[in-house]
N, C-alpha and C positions, 0 to 999 in steps of 0.2 A: 658709215660710222662704225668704228671698231667696238666690239662688245667688251666692256670691262666687267670684271667679276661683280656680282651683285650679292647682297646679303641673302641668306637662305629664305628669309621671310618675305622678301620682295618679289612680287609677281610681275610678269611682263606688263600686265594691264595697269599696274601702278605707275608705270613709266610712260603711259600713253594718254594722249588727248585725242578723242574721236569725235568727229562731227560728220553729219550727213545731211543731204538735202535732195529732194526731188525737184528738178528744174524743168520748167515747162518749155522744153526745146528738145529736138532729137539729138541723140548722142554725137553725130558728126559735128553739129554746130557747137555743142558744149565743149567737145574736145578742141575744136578749132579756136575757141576763145582762150584756151590755154596755150595751144601750140603756136599761135600767131603772136609774136611779141608786141605788135602794134595794138592788138586787142587786149592781150594780157596786161599791158601797162595801164590800160584804162580801168581795170578793176582790181588789180592785185594790191592788197594792203587794206588796213582798216579804214573806216569812214573818215574822210577828211584828209587822207594821205594821197600823195601822187608818187609816181615812180619814174626814174630815169634809168633806162637799161643801157648798160655798157656792153654786155655780151649775153647772148642767149643761143647756145648751141645744143639744141634738143636732140641729144643722142647719148647713149651710154658713154661716160667719160667726158662729156661736154660740160663746159663751164657756163654758169649763169651768174653774172655780176650786175648789180643794180644798186641804186641809192633810193631809199624811200624818204620822201620829204614830208615831215610832220606838219600839222596845221599850225604849230607854234614856231615853224621855221627851222626846227632841228633836222639834221640829215642823219640817216641811219644806213651806212654801207652794209650791203649783204653780199655774201659770196656762197655759192652752192655748186655742187657737181652732180650731174645726173648719173644715177646708178643703173636704172632700167627705164626703157621707153618702149612700151607696146602701144603703138598708135591707136587711139580710140578706146583703149582699155585701161591702161595703167601707166603712171609716171611715178618714179621713185627718185628722190634726190636727197643728198646729204647737205644740210645747211651748215656750213663751216663757221660762219660768223657766230658770235655769241648772241643768243643762246644756241648752242649746237644741238641739232636733232636730225632725225631721219624723217622725211615726209613721204607718205605714200598717198597718191590721189588715184582713185578708181572711177571709171565711167561705165555704167551699165544701163541697158535698156529697161525702162519701166513704162511699158506701153509706148505711147508716142512721146513720153517724157524721158528724162535721164536722171538716174540716181548717181549722185556724186558722193563718194566716200573720201574722207579726209582723215588721215591718221598720222599724228606726230609722235615719234618715239624718242624719249630723252635718255641720257646715260644712267640716270638714277630717278627713283621716286621722289627724292627731295627736290631735285632740279625740276621735275614735272610739276610738283606742287607749287614751287616758287614762281613758275612761269604761268600757271593755269589762270590766275586772276586776270592777267592781261591777254593771254592767248585765246582763251575760250570765247570771250566776246569779240575779239578781233577776227577769229576764224568765222564766226557767224556773220560779221560785217563783210568779210571777203565774199562769202557766198551770197549775201544780199546784193552786193555790187555786181557779181557775176550774173545773177538772175536779172537785175535791172538792165545790164548791158544787152543781154540776149532779148529782152522785151523791146529795147530801143532799136535793135538791128534786125528785128523779125521782118 
């Protein structure tokens, strides 16, 4: 995502939504749940949503296109491009569909468990505030679904 000029009073943190969770699974398994599109499609999205992946090319410059299907039957096309992929450590992508944002997901050891960090950066604080009411609970639901999938597949 290209950086647009920001008002002097606007801090970077004002443009970010941050979520973290310690997942009861080792880092390789948690990362694989993201890196394997068959697993990712099982948990990506808020509660009640399903996803159909069209492409998932997990490498810098690779495309990720999918449609999230809402519980009300509405479809939400999503297009992203991966910016950085450090297997087992960090994935950064630019979500090109509206709302546009940069997402950074980190994976780090927390004893036998894994800390997952989730940071969305928007172009402006206003855009971040506008999206927060939907995105904050949806991000928590995503991580709930990830944790549930890893319990099921343990």
